[in-house]
C-alpha positions in Angstrom: 58.4 29.8 -71.3 59.7 31.3 -67.8 56.5 32.1 -65.7 56.9 35.5 -64.8 54.9 37.2 -61.6 51.7 37.8 -62.2 50.5 41.8 -61.7 48.3 42.7 -58.5 48.2 46.1 -59.4 44.3 47.8 -60.2 46.4 51.0 -60.5 45.2 52.1 -64.0 41.2 51.5 -62.9 39.2 54.6 -61.4 38.9 54.1 -57.6 34.9 53.6 -58.2 35.9 50.3 -59.9 38.6 49.1 -57.6 35.9 49.1 -54.8 33.9 46.9 -56.6 36.2 44.6 -57.4 36.7 44.2 -53.9 33.0 43.7 -53.6 33.1 40.9 -55.7 36.0 39.5 -53.9 34.7 39.7 -50.8 31.5 38.1 -51.8 32.7 35.1 -53.4 34.8 34.5 -50.5 32.4 34.6 -48.2 29.9 32.3 -49.7 32.2 30.0 -50.7 33.2 29.8 -47.2 29.6 29.3 -46.3 29.1 26.7 -49.1 32.0 24.9 -48.1 31.0 25.0 -44.0 27.9 23.0 -45.0 29.8 20.0 -46.7 30.9 16.3 -44.9 33.2 14.8 -47.2 36.6 15.7 -45.9 37.9 16.7 -49.6 35.1 18.7 -50.0 35.2 20.7 -46.6 39.2 20.9 -46.4 39.0 22.1 -50.2 40.2 25.8 -50.7 40.0 28.9 -53.1 43.2 29.6 -54.3 42.9 32.3 -56.6 40.7 35.0 -58.3 42.2 36.2 -61.5 40.8 39.3 -63.6 40.9 39.2 -66.3 40.3 40.2 -70.7 39.2 44.0 -71.0 39.2 45.3 -67.1 42.8 43.6 -66.9 43.9 44.7 -70.4 42.8 48.3 -69.8 40.8 48.4 -72.9 37.2 48.5 -71.2 34.1 49.9 -72.4 31.4 51.7 -71.2 28.8 53.0 -74.3 26.0 54.5 -72.8 24.6 55.2 -76.7 25.5 52.0 -77.7 24.6 50.2 -74.8 27.3 47.8 -75.0 29.1 47.9 -71.5 32.2 45.4 -70.8 31.9 42.8 -68.0 34.7 42.3 -65.3 36.0 38.8 -66.4 36.8 36.4 -63.3 38.8 33.5 -63.0 38.1 31.5 -59.8 41.0 28.7 -59.0 40.1 26.0 -56.3 41.9 23.1 -55.5 39.3 20.1 -56.5 37.4 19.9 -59.7 34.3 19.6 -57.6 34.5 22.9 -55.9 33.6 24.0 -59.6 30.0 22.9 -59.3 28.1 26.2 -59.5 24.7 25.6 -57.9 26.8 23.9 -55.0 29.3 26.0 -54.3 29.0 29.3 -56.1 25.1 29.7 -56.9 24.3 31.8 -53.9 27.4 34.1 -54.8 26.5 34.8 -58.3 23.1 35.4 -57.2 24.1 38.2 -54.7 26.0 39.8 -57.3 23.2 39.7 -59.5 21.1 41.2 -56.9 24.2 44.0 -56.3 24.2 45.1 -59.9 20.2 45.7 -60.1 20.2 47.3 -57.4 23.3 49.9 -58.5 24.3 50.0 -54.4 27.7 48.2 -54.5 28.2 47.4 -58.2 27.2 48.8 -61.2 29.1 46.4 -64.0 28.5 43.2 -64.7 30.8 40.0 -63.8 31.4 37.1 -66.1 32.7 34.2 -63.6 34.4 30.9 -64.7 35.4 28.3 -62.3 38.5 25.7 -63.1 40.6 23.8 -60.7 44.4 24.2 -60.3 45.0 21.2 -61.7 43.4 22.1 -64.8 44.2 25.1 -65.7 48.2 24.0 -65.2 46.9 21.1 -67.7 45.8 24.0 -69.9 48.8 26.0 -70.0 51.4 22.6 -70.5 49.3 22.2 -73.3 49.7 25.8 -74.7 46.1 26.6 -74.6 46.3 30.4 -75.4 43.2 31.1 -73.1 45.4 30.0 -70.2 48.4 31.5 -71.0 46.9 35.1 -72.0 45.2 35.2 -68.5 48.9 34.1 -66.6 50.2 36.8 -69.0 47.6 40.2 -68.8 45.4 38.8 -66.0 45.4 40.8 -62.1 45.5 38.4 -59.4 42.8 39.8 -57.1 43.3 37.4 -54.4 45.5 34.3 -53.8 46.5 31.7 -51.5 50.3 31.2 -51.3 52.2 28.1 -52.4 49.9 27.2 -55.1 51.7 28.1 -58.3 50.9 28.5 -61.9 52.6 25.5 -64.6 55.1 27.0 -66.7 53.4 27.5 -69.8 54.4 25.0 -73.1 53.9 27.3 -76.2 52.4 25.5 -79.3 54.1 26.1 -82.5 52.9 27.7 -85.0 52.5 24.2 -86.8 50.8 22.6 -84.0 48.5 25.1 -83.6 47.2 25.5 -86.5 46.5 21.9 -87.2 44.4 22.0 -83.7 42.8 25.2 -84.4 41.5 24.0 -87.9 40.7 21.0 -86.8 38.4 22.5 -84.4 37.0 24.6 -86.7 36.0 21.6 -89.3 34.1 19.9 -86.5 32.3 22.9 -84.5 31.1 25.0 -87.6 29.5 21.8 -89.1 28.3 20.6 -86.2 26.4 24.4 -85.9 25.2 24.2 -88.7 23.5 20.8 -89.0 21.6 22.6 -85.8 20.7 25.5 -87.2 19.9 23.4 -90.2 17.5 20.7 -88.6 16.1 24.1 -86.8 15.3 25.1 -89.9 13.4 22.8 -91.1 11.6 21.9 -87.5 10.5 25.8 -88.2 9.0 25.1 -91.7 7.1 22.4 -90.1 4.8 24.5 -88.4 3.8 25.6 -84.8 3.4 22.0 -83.3 7.3 21.8 -84.1 8.2 25.3 -82.8 9.7 24.3 -78.6 12.4 21.4 -81.3 12.7 24.3 -83.1 13.6 26.3 -80.3 16.1 24.1 -78.8 17.8 23.5 -82.1 18.6 26.9 -82.9 20.1 27.6 -78.9 22.5 24.2 -79.9 23.5 25.7 -83.0 23.9 29.7 -81.2 25.8 27.9 -78.7 28.6 25.8 -80.9 28.9 28.8 -83.5 30.5 30.7 -79.7 32.2 27.5 -79.1 33.7 27.3 -83.1 34.9 31.0 -82.2 36.9 30.4 -78.5 38.1 27.0 -79.8 39.9 28.4 -83.2 40.7 31.7 -81.3 41.8 30.3 -77.9 42.0 26.6 -78.3 39.7 26.8 -75.2 35.9 26.9 -74.7 34.0 27.3 -71.3 31.6 24.4 -70.0 28.5 25.7 -70.3 25.4 25.8 -72.0 24.4 29.4 -70.9 24.0 31.7 -73.8 24.5 34.7 -71.6 27.9 33.2 -70.5 29.1 32.5 -73.5 28.1 36.0 -75.4 29.9 37.6 -73.2 33.4 35.8 -73.3 32.6 36.2 -76.8 32.5 40.0 -76.6 35.3 40.5 -74.8 37.4 38.6 -77.5 35.1 40.7 -80.4 32.9 43.5 -78.7 31.4 44.0 -82.9 29.6 40.6 -81.3 27.3 42.6 -79.3 25.9 43.9 -82.5 24.4 40.4 -83.4 22.0 40.8 -80.8 20.4 44.3 -80.6 17.9 45.2 -78.0 16.1 48.5 -79.6 13.0 46.5 -78.8 10.7 44.5 -76.5 10.1 42.0 -79.6 14.1 41.9 -79.5 14.8 41.3 -75.9 11.8 38.7 -75.5 13.6 36.7 -78.7 16.6 36.5 -77.2 15.3 35.5 -74.1 13.2 33.0 -75.7 16.5 31.8 -77.1 18.2 31.6 -73.7 16.1 29.9 -71.9 15.2 27.0 -74.5 17.9 24.5 -73.4 15.9 23.5 -70.3 12.6 24.9 -71.1 12.2 24.4 -74.9 12.2 20.7 -73.9 10.6 20.5 -70.4 8.5 23.0 -69.6 5.0 22.8 -71.0 4.9 26.4 -70.4 7.1 27.5 -72.8 5.8 29.2 -76.1 7.4 31.0 -79.0 6.1 32.0 -82.0 6.8 31.6 -86.0 8.1 35.3 -86.0 10.3 35.1 -82.9 11.6 32.0 -84.4 12.3 33.3 -87.8 13.8 36.3 -86.3 16.0 34.3 -84.2 16.9 32.4 -87.2 17.9 35.6 -89.1 20.3 36.6 -86.2 22.0 33.5 -85.7 22.9 33.5 -89.6 24.5 36.7 -89.0 26.6 35.3 -85.9 27.7 32.6 -88.3 28.7 34.8 -90.7 31.0 36.7 -88.4 32.2 33.3 -86.7 33.3 32.4 -90.0 35.1 36.1 -90.7 36.9 36.2 -87.2 38.0 31.9 -87.2 39.0 32.4 -90.9 41.0 35.0 -90.1 43.1 33.5 -87.2 43.4 30.3 -89.5 44.7 32.6 -92.1 47.1 34.3 -89.1 48.0 30.5 -88.1 48.9 29.8 -91.8 51.6 32.6 -92.3 53.3 32.3 -89.2 53.4 28.0 -89.6 55.0 28.4 -93.3 
């Protein structure tokens, strides 16, 4: 598969969106340079930010801003660096992400949420050579916002339909089973009463995380290396916006429940101040069941298409 030059034009976006993306790029570059300047190891001090690429709905021009339904597409951004260690978010990107969140909250320079993923160039090229749809789609549909010269992507090697079916089916079986096991354990701990509530919350978080990973792996043969439900949600909803309906925000109770499950990965294990009620756990269990059903439908539809292609 011959690699065509990537798109660099943002003409399809309103001027305000183009200005926002410039602000995002400037923020990432400035904060990376500041973080890098503090390093003493030569390979980190000499490391480079190689590419910043817009992908997803704003690149495809099917982004959504729906104030009534309260759904807004994110800017999906791939940051490519020269060394794997430079993908460490707290070390190199934490301040940039905080700055973007502050700008979003103030509305002065940014009114659109930003979802960031970080990979080194060798990793991206390895994924392209393995035929990973996620990165192949970025190369095909993405828009270069910043790029250092002479660091090309590798030419993608598309999988045969039979190979794609085999990998997707294996991911589906493995990850759906794992998610179901955590969900079942979470239910058992809910039934044991309030003394087990923190343990139940952590198990429900793990089930939720794994259902999202199941979806990514079946649909794209890739899943981001994160435990953040916010990031997983954003990427999943860019694949299928109907997934936003899994987590309604019509009441303070619903918003609080989501915040509790989002925080459970760390706080349910380590914070003595973390509290979650049986009612909150029951609501979360019901919504995770909705997520499971939707993930199963999407994954099995994808597998059905692959079976047809492989026949």
